[in-house]
C-alpha positions as a printed Julia matrix, in Angstrom:
218×3 Matrix{Float64}:
 95.87  54.87   92.83
 93.74  52.4    90.88
 90.68  53.77   89.11
 87.52  51.66   89.18
 86.37  50.3    85.82
 83.08  52.22   86.18
 84.94  55.52   86.07
 87.83  55.03   83.66
 86.13  56.62   80.65
 84.77  59.48   82.77
 88.24  60.2    84.18
 89.8   60.19   80.69
 87.1   62.41   79.14
 87.21  64.8    82.11
 90.99  65.12   81.86
 90.89  65.8    78.09
 88.06  68.35   78.45
 89.79  70.25   81.26
 93.12  70.13   79.43
 91.6   71.61   76.26
 89.67  74.24   78.23
 92.72  75.44   80.09
 94.86  75.34   76.93
 92.38  77.64   75.21
 92.23  79.97   78.21
 96.02  80.05   78.38
 96.15  81.22   74.78
 93.53  83.89   75.37
 94.4   85.24   78.8
 97.32  83.49   80.42
 98.27  86.67   82.3
 94.79  87.06   83.75
 93.87  86.2    87.34
 90.81  84.39   85.93
 93.04  81.9    84.1
 94.81  80.87   87.3
 91.54  80.71   89.21
 89.96  78.42   86.6
 93.16  76.35   86.47
 93.01  75.78   90.24
 89.3   74.92   90.07
 89.99  72.49   87.23
 92.7   70.73   89.21
 90.47  70.53   92.28
 87.56  69.15   90.25
 89.74  66.54   88.56
 91.16  65.4    91.92
 87.6   65.07   93.23
 86.68  62.85   90.26
 89.8   60.73   90.84
 88.93  60.36   94.51
 85.34  59.41   93.75
 86.25  56.67   91.27
 89.21  55.26   93.17
 89.15  51.52   93.71
 90.83  50.71   97.02
 92.34  47.26   97.33
 91.07  45.82  100.6
 91.12  42.37  102.16
 89.14  41.47  105.28
 91.44  39.2   107.27
 89.46  38.74  110.49
 87.08  35.89  111.33
 84.19  35.94  108.82
 81.87  33.58  110.69
 78.78  35.52  111.79
 80.38  38.79  110.74
 78.64  41.53  108.77
 81.14  43.85  107.12
 80.35  47.39  105.95
 79.24  47.33  102.3
 80.44  50.89  101.68
 82.6   53.79  102.78
 80.57  56.53  104.41
 78.69  57.68  107.5
 76.12  55.7   109.47
 72.83  57.64  109.25
 70.34  54.98  110.45
 70.46  52.26  113.13
 66.92  51.29  114.07
 64.31  48.56  114.08
 61.99  48.78  111.08
 59.6   46.64  109.07
 61.07  45.71  105.7
 58.03  45.54  103.41
 59.44  44.99   99.91
 60.8   41.46  100.32
 61.3   40.17  103.86
 57.9   41.34  105.17
 59.14  41.33  108.76
 60.84  43.43  111.39
 64.57  43.9   110.96
 67.46  45.99  112.26
 68.33  48.53  109.59
 71.8   50.03  109.27
 72.22  52.69  106.58
 75.49  54.16  105.29
 75.46  57.47  103.43
 78.18  58.0   100.83
 79.15  61.59  100.09
 80.95  62.81   96.98
 84.22  62.44   98.9
 83.8   58.69   99.5
 84.82  55.89   97.18
 81.57  54.52   95.75
 82.42  50.87   95.2
 80.11  48.56   97.22
 81.16  45.3    98.88
 79.44  42.03   99.74
 78.75  42.2   103.52
 78.66  38.46  104.26
 79.34  35.1   102.64
 76.38  33.17  101.25
 74.22  32.62   98.19
 72.36  35.35   96.31
 68.71  34.23   96.36
 67.05  37.41   95.1
 67.91  40.56   93.13
 65.69  43.31   91.79
 65.88  46.85   90.48
 63.18  49.48   91.03
 63.01  52.82   89.3
 62.16  55.77   91.49
 62.94  59.31   92.51
 66.25  60.95   93.34
 65.76  62.4    96.81
 68.89  63.24   98.8
 70.26  59.88   99.94
 70.51  60.86  103.62
 66.71  61.33  103.86
 64.74  58.37  105.32
 62.24  58.36  102.43
 65.05  57.67   99.94
 65.08  54.06  101.18
 61.61  53.37   99.76
 61.07  56.08   97.12
 64.4   56.42   95.29
 65.74  54.29   92.47
 67.26  51.24   94.12
 68.59  47.72   93.71
 67.85  45.01   96.26
 70.06  41.98   96.91
 69.21  39.17   99.34
 72.02  36.91  100.56
 71.24  33.61  102.29
 73.89  32.41  104.73
 74.7   28.73  105.26
 72.37  28.57  108.28
 69.41  29.88  106.25
 69.45  33.44  107.59
 68.8   36.06  104.95
 70.54  39.44  104.81
 69.04  42.14  102.59
 71.27  44.8   101.05
 69.83  47.76   99.16
 71.79  50.11   96.9
 70.0   53.46   96.75
 70.52  56.3    94.29
 70.87  59.81   95.68
 70.07  63.27   94.37
 73.03  63.13   91.96
 73.28  59.38   91.38
 72.07  58.36   87.94
 73.35  54.82   87.67
 73.35  51.82   89.98
 75.44  48.81   88.95
 75.07  45.44   90.67
 77.62  42.72   89.96
 76.28  39.77   91.95
 73.64  37.58   90.3
 70.73  35.56   91.64
 71.68  31.93   92.17
 75.4   32.66   92.5
 77.56  32.33   95.59
 79.09  35.51   97.0
 81.62  36.21   99.71
 83.29  38.87  101.81
 86.12  40.6    99.84
 83.97  40.52   96.68
 82.62  43.68   95.05
 78.83  43.97   95.19
 78.48  46.85   92.74
 78.96  50.58   92.22
 76.77  53.68   92.51
 77.77  56.77   90.56
 77.75  59.93   92.7
 76.1   60.63   96.09
 74.13  57.64   97.36
 73.57  55.21  100.22
 73.44  51.53  101.11
 70.91  50.0   103.53
 71.38  46.62  105.16
 68.59  44.76  106.98
 69.73  42.37  109.71
 67.96  39.83  111.95
 66.69  41.31  115.21
 69.17  39.23  117.21
 72.15  40.83  115.45
 74.55  42.78  117.64
 75.11  46.1   115.85
 78.7   47.31  116.31
 78.27  50.86  114.93
 76.28  53.9   115.99
 74.89  57.04  114.33
 77.62  59.28  112.97
 80.28  56.58  112.8
 82.44  56.48  109.69
 82.7   53.12  107.96
 85.26  51.65  105.62
 83.9   49.26  103.04
 85.06  45.63  103.44
 86.89  46.61  106.65
 84.53  47.93  109.34
 82.49  45.29  111.19
 78.98  46.72  111.45
 77.29  43.74  113.15
 77.79  40.22  114.47
 75.26  37.4   114.3
């Protein structure tokens, strides 16, 4: 399993800390039930960290024309028509994917085009599954313009435990499906705002796989 570059140091430091902790406990009370309980909890916690920072290798091999691919692993928590007021200033179809601690947190570019706008806003850290997190939480906004001029807005949103949003794509650069968009550390969500004529292919409660699941067609 490949570990994402955003988590390599955290994985190493966590392993060393847990190893030292359990070595000390072994010396003090290796015959105690508490030692084995803490050892099991340590193993479980380390496996959770490994799972969170895993970097799956994925290639989208289907037709990319007019296809919007899921930007993240997670669960669809919003599919509705809204007014996007921060940049587009118009009605859009919003699809939101909530990432739990058990999902890989790498984000993917949902469509091929040119990055025409990026911004980062500081904010609160409400639970990412709440609707108000989309406008009140710390977030990064990316707007991708397709070849036909249509603009797709993607928003990385910090959750209650997320303390760092990383965005790799830059304004003025081309981007494409199969490219990493960024990374959000710990529970979070990604919103995507589509044209009203888009045909949404997912529904509430569906599980998505980043760079694999088709969430809409234009």
